[in-house]
N, C-alpha and C positions, 0 to 999 in steps of 0.2 A: 504494500500500500504506500503510495507516494506521500510525502510530507511537505507541507507548505506553512508559511507563517500565518496565512489567512486565506479566506475564500477569494478575496480580491487578487492575492498573489497567484492563486491557482488560475483564475480567469485570465490574467495578464499573460501568464506563461503558456497556457494550453488552448484557450478559446474552445472549450469542450462542446461537442455536438450533443452529448447525452447529459441529462441532469446528474448532479453530483451529490452523494452523501458525504457531508463534511463531519468528521468524527473528532470529538474533543475528549479523549480519555482523561485528561487532567481535570476537566470539569466534573466528570462522574466520580472521580476519586475524591475530589474536594467535597462534593455533596454527601457521598457515603461516609467520609470521615466525620462530617458534621453530625450525621445521625448516630454513628457509632459512639461518638463522644457525648452527645446531648440527650439521646433517648434513654429513659430510665429502665431499660430492659434489652432484649435481644432484637436485632434488626434482620429481617428476612427480605432480601431483594426479590421483587416480583419480576421474574425473568421475562414474562410476556411483554412487558413494556419495551424492552430492547434486549434481545438475546445475542447481540453481536459479540464475538469473542473479545474484542478490545474493551468493550464495556464491562463484560464479566470480569476480565482481568483487573480492570480499574477498581471496581467495587471490592474485589477480593484483596487487592493491595491495600485498600483502606481499612481492612479488618473485618469485612463481612464474611461470615462463615456459614450463614443460614440462608437458604434459598427457597422462595415460594414458587413451586413448579405446578403447572396445570395440565401437563400431558406427559406421555411416555417419552416423546422426543426431547422435551425440556429436561426430563430426568436424565436421559442418556447424555445430553449435552453437558450438564453440570457435573454429573458423576464421573465422567471420563476425563474431565479437566481438573477437578479439585478432589483429591482423595479424602480430604478431611472435611468436606462439606456435609452439612446436615440438610436433608431434603424434606420438605413438607409438601405433600400432595394435596393442595388446597382447593382443587376444583370439587365442588359438592356433588357432581355427577360424573362417574368414571366408568369406563368399560371394564367388564370383569377381567379381561385379559390384562389390562393396564394395571389394575390392582394387584393381580397375581404376580406379574413380572416386577412391579415396583417393590413388592415385599420380598420376594424370593431371590430376584436377580440383582437388585440394587440396594437392598437393606433398608428400604424406606419403612419407617414405623409410624409416621405422622400422617393421618388422613382426615380430611374434612368431610362433613356430611350435613344434610339438612332434612333428612327424611328417614323413617323407619326402614324403608326399602333399601336405601343406600347403606344404612347400618348393617342390614342383613347381608348385603353383597360383600361388604368388607370382611365381616366375620367369616363368611363361607369361603371366600377366595384366599384368605390367609390361613385357612385350616383351623379356625378357632384360636388364633394366636393369643397369647396372654401378655404380650408386650406392646400392645397397641396404644398409641396416643391419639385419641379421637377428639377432634375439634368440631363442636356443634355450631354451625352457622345459624345465627339468629337474625331475624328481621328487625331493623331499626329505622327511625325516621331519616330520610335523606334530603329533607327540605332545605338544609343549609348549604347544599353543594351546588356547584355550577352544572354538573352533569349527574343527574339522579340515577342510582343503580338499583332501586327497589323494584320488586315485582318478580324477578326471575329466581332469586335465591333467598333463603332465610326462612326458618321456622318461626311461627309466632303463636301467641296465646296458649291454649291448652295443648296443642300439638307440640309446641316447644317444651313445655313442662314435661310431658310424657317422654319426649325424645331424650331430654337430659337424664331422666331416670333410667331409661333403657341403656343409653350409652355408658352411664356410670357403672352399670352392672357387668359390662364386658371390657371396660377400658382399664389399662394399667394406670394411665393418666387421662383425666378428662379436661378438655378445654372448651372455652366459648369464644366465638369470633363474630364479627359483624363488619359491615362496610357502610360508612356514612355518606358515600358518594364521591365521585372523582372531582378534583379541584375544589375542595371544600374551603370556603372562605371564612368560616366562623369557627374559632377554636372551641367554643362552648358546645359544638355539635358532639364532640366526643364525651363531654360530661353528661349530656342528656342521654346519649346512647348507653353509656356505661351504667347510669342509674337505672335505666329500663332493663338492661341485662341483669343487673343485680336483683331487681324485683323478681325476675323469672327464676333465678337461682334460689332465692328464698322460698318461692312457691314450690319448686321442685324438691327442696330439702336435700340437695346433694352437695358433696364436697367438690370443689373445682381447683385444679392444679395449674391451669394456664388461662390467661386472658389475652386474646389476640385482638388488638384494636384496628387491624386491617390497614388499608392504605387511604388514599384521598388527600394526602398532604399536598398543598398547592405550590405552584411556581408562579412567576410573574409573566403576564401577557399584557399587551396594550388594553387598558381599561379594566384590568383585573390585577390589582396590586394587593396581595394578601397581607394580613397582619404579620408581625415578626414570628418566625417559626418557634422561637422560645415560648411564646404565649401558648402554643399548642402543647408543648411539653409540660408546661405548668398545669394546664387543665387536665391532661391525661394522668399525670402523677398524683394530683390531688384526688381525682375521681377513683383511681385505683385503690387508694388507701381506704376509701369508703365502701368498697365492694365486699360482699360476703363470701370471700374465697379463703383458701388456706393461707396461713401467715407467710409461708415460704413459696407461695404461688409465683409462677413466672409471668412476666409481661412481655408481649411480643408486638411488633408492628410489621407491616408489609409494604413499605414504600416502593413504588415503581416510577411513576412520573417524576416524583421529587428527586430521585437519584440520577435520572438519565435525560430529562428534558433539556437541560442546559448543555448536555454533552453532544448535541447534534444540531446541524442546520442543513439546509438544502439549497443548492444553486440551480436555478432554472433559467432558461433563455426565453426571451419574448419572441414569439414567432409572428405575431401580428398584433396591431393595435387598432381597435375600433372605438373611437371616442374615449370613454372612460373605462373601456374593457380591454384587458390584456390577455392574449392567448399564449399560454406557456407550454413547454415540453414536459411538464409534470403537473399532476392535479389530484382529483378526488379518488381516482383508482390507483394512485401512487402514494407518495409520501405526504400528501396534503389531505388525507381522509378526514381528519378532525375539523379542518377548516370548512369542508363541504357538509359533512353530516352532523357535526355538533355545533357548527357556527362559530368555532374558535377563530379568533383573530390573532394571527401570528405577527410578531415584529418583522419588518422587512426593510431592506435597504438596497439601493441601486449600486452596483459594483462599478464604480468609475475611478480612474486613477486620481491621485492627489493632484490638486491644481485645476481639476475640471470646474467649470462655472457652476455655481450653486443655484438651483431653481426652487421656487416655492413649491410646497407639497400640495397635492390634491388627492382626493380619494379615488381608488380604482377597485373594480371588480375583476376577479381572475377566473379564467377558464382553463381547464386542462386540455390535454392533447387528443382525447378520445372523441368519437363522434356522438357520444351520449350527452343529452342536454342536461343531465343532472351532474355532469362533471363541471361544476361551477362553485365558486367560493365568493360569497357576497361581500365579505370584509366589513367595513371598508379598509383597504390597505393603502396606507399613505406613502406615496412615492413622488419624486420630482415630476413636475408637470410635463417635462419634455421627454419622458421615457418613450422608447420607440423600438421597432423591430431590431433584433440583434443585440439589444441590451441584456445584461445578466442581472438577475435579482437574487439576493440571498434571503431565504426565509428562515428565521431563527426559531429556536426552541422546539425543533422537530425531533430531538433525540428520543422522545417518548412517543410511541405509536406513530412514528413516521415511516421509516424503512420497514418496520415490522408489519405494517399493514399494506405495503405496496403489492400490487398484482401485475399480471401480464395481460390484462384485458386489452383487446383491440390491437395486440401486437406491441404495445408499449410496455415499459417496466424494466428496461435495462438501465443500469446506473454505473457510474464511476464512483469509486470510493477513495477518499483521501483523508489523511489526518492533518488537522490544522491546529496551530499552537496559540492562537489568540483567545481572548476572553469571550464568553457568551454575550449575546446582545443585552440580555437582562439577567439578573441573578437575585436570589433571595438569601444568599449566603454571605453577603456583605452589604454595607450601606450603599444605597443607590447613588450613582454619580450624577451630578447636576446636568452634565452635557449629554444625557442619554437621548434626548429628542434629536440632537444634531447627529449623533452617531447612527441612529436609525434612518436618518434622512439620506445620508450619503456615505459611501465607503471611504476608507483611509488606507493608504498604502505606505 
């Protein structure tokens, strides 16, 4: 993988025909180090957010030894790379063959579930194992999050109480987990969720060994500036002290976006301009999925050499390269008014769910990969710089 000081340096040197995944392992390591040092428990990297080997190596270098894996390929990826990794199979619905191979071939002992049927599968496919760590996924409010994740997973009410009791009967260690939603902008969301989970534990009358507060920790995008991450840690630690769990219970979290979003950006070329619409060689079926389907507005900048004239910014809508009309990103994305065909745009903060979601639809989907050494466009791991608006407006070489 070629290395450059910045995305602009790459464009000046190569003028690439394909879109480019720009990878910043140093940013992933910095984010992971922050969580390892500040979170009052164990940090599990959610591999699905970005499984690139360079990102895995970066979070490992920061001290992460626990990994939230959701499929057998993710288990194989991590297990063959890090012999001392602890793997938690946190998808609440798994194929029987995946459960069996995870347990017997890869030594996985941690399994998530949110139904009696899944509990039965795990017990059966592990041969009635006595060393299972069973994490019961419970439904909580996700109204505080930018992207709500309720509805698909999580037991609630009487079902949750009964499931906790049944899981306790076959688990060596019993845990509870939940997810407050992705890009959660309110630290108190965890306090509310943990209080609700505590009520279910009391009603079930079970002992709990593990509390997994999930992911959802936010990063900064245009128009979405979260409170300091320290505020989230304070809320979680205080709420954990009030929960009816064993005195030596473990506390876990599963950050994905927070560890890798800043560690990636994408370079796309403008193929055509129609008024305030730019047609790019990457889009909704590629690395910009979240911009199209979740309405996320990424920071962007036009990659022009230092000394280029500066133009006022104006809002643009972006279209991807496929012939599908839903390959569109409303934005608004603020770029210099004179952007035109042949220009290159860097889209920041795509390290999470960027390249991981890219497809080959319509014959597109080929990328160049490069490692870049400069800082992310925005960060939540240090004080914001006052010149950030200018940096987003135009590149610097």
